C-alpha positions in Angstrom: -14.9 -10.3 2.5 -11.1 -10.7 3.0 -10.1 -11.3 6.6 -6.8 -9.7 7.5 -4.5 -11.1 10.2 -3.6 -8.8 13.1 -0.1 -8.2 11.8 -1.5 -7.3 8.3 -3.8 -4.7 9.9 -0.8 -3.3 11.8 1.1 -2.9 8.6 -1.8 -1.1 6.9 -2.1 1.3 9.9 1.7 2.0 9.9 1.7 2.6 6.1 -1.3 4.9 6.5 0.5 6.8 9.3 3.6 7.2 7.1 1.5 8.5 4.3 -0.3 10.9 6.6 3.1 12.2 8.0 4.4 12.7 4.4 1.2 14.6 3.5 1.4 16.8 6.6 5.1 17.4 7.0 6.8 16.3 3.8 8.9 13.8 5.6 8.6 10.3 6.8 8.5 9.5 10.5 11.3 7.8 12.4 10.8 4.3 13.8 10.8 6.0 17.3 7.9 8.3 16.2 5.9 5.4 14.7 6.4 3.4 17.9 5.4 6.4 20.1 2.3 7.0 17.9 1.1 3.4 18.3 2.1 3.2 22.0 4.7 0.5 21.4 7.4 0.0 24.0 10.0 -0.8 21.5 10.7 0.1 17.9 11.6 -3.6 17.1 8.0 -4.3 16.2 8.0 -1.3 14.0 11.2 -2.5 12.3 9.5 -5.9 11.7 6.5 -4.3 10.1 8.7 -2.0 8.0 10.6 -5.0 6.7 7.3 -6.6 5.7 6.2 -3.4 3.9 9.5 -3.3 2.1 9.0 -7.0 1.0 5.6 -6.0 -0.3 7.1 -3.1 -2.3 5.5 -0.3 -0.3 8.9 1.0 0.9 12.2 1.0 -0.8 14.8 -1.5 0.4 17.0 0.9 2.3 17.8 1.7 5.9 15.7 4.8 5.9 12.0 4.9 5.6 11.3 5.7 2.0 8.1 5.2 0.0 8.4 3.1 -3.2 7.6 4.4 -6.7 4.0 3.1 -6.1 3.4 6.4 -4.4 5.1 8.6 -7.0 7.1 10.5 -4.3 10.3 9.9 -2.5 10.9 11.4 0.9 14.1 11.1 2.9 13.9 10.6 6.7 14.5 13.8 8.6 17.2 13.4 11.2 16.4 15.0 14.6 
């Protein structure tokens, strides 16, 4: 069994949340929405995890949250 570190589990949960939002609304959530969903006081932790997800190829290397081609869809972040 592979043991995941706490930050790796957080990244998996954030990626799952992003995928769920895309499936439900057709758009990716904002960093604020992700922080609010996970009861985080700041979106800096979210930005850190998004950076790691980009490095792993799950998100594109852009300033908006955008899924990589691994997921065969591209969704732009909706601006409130």
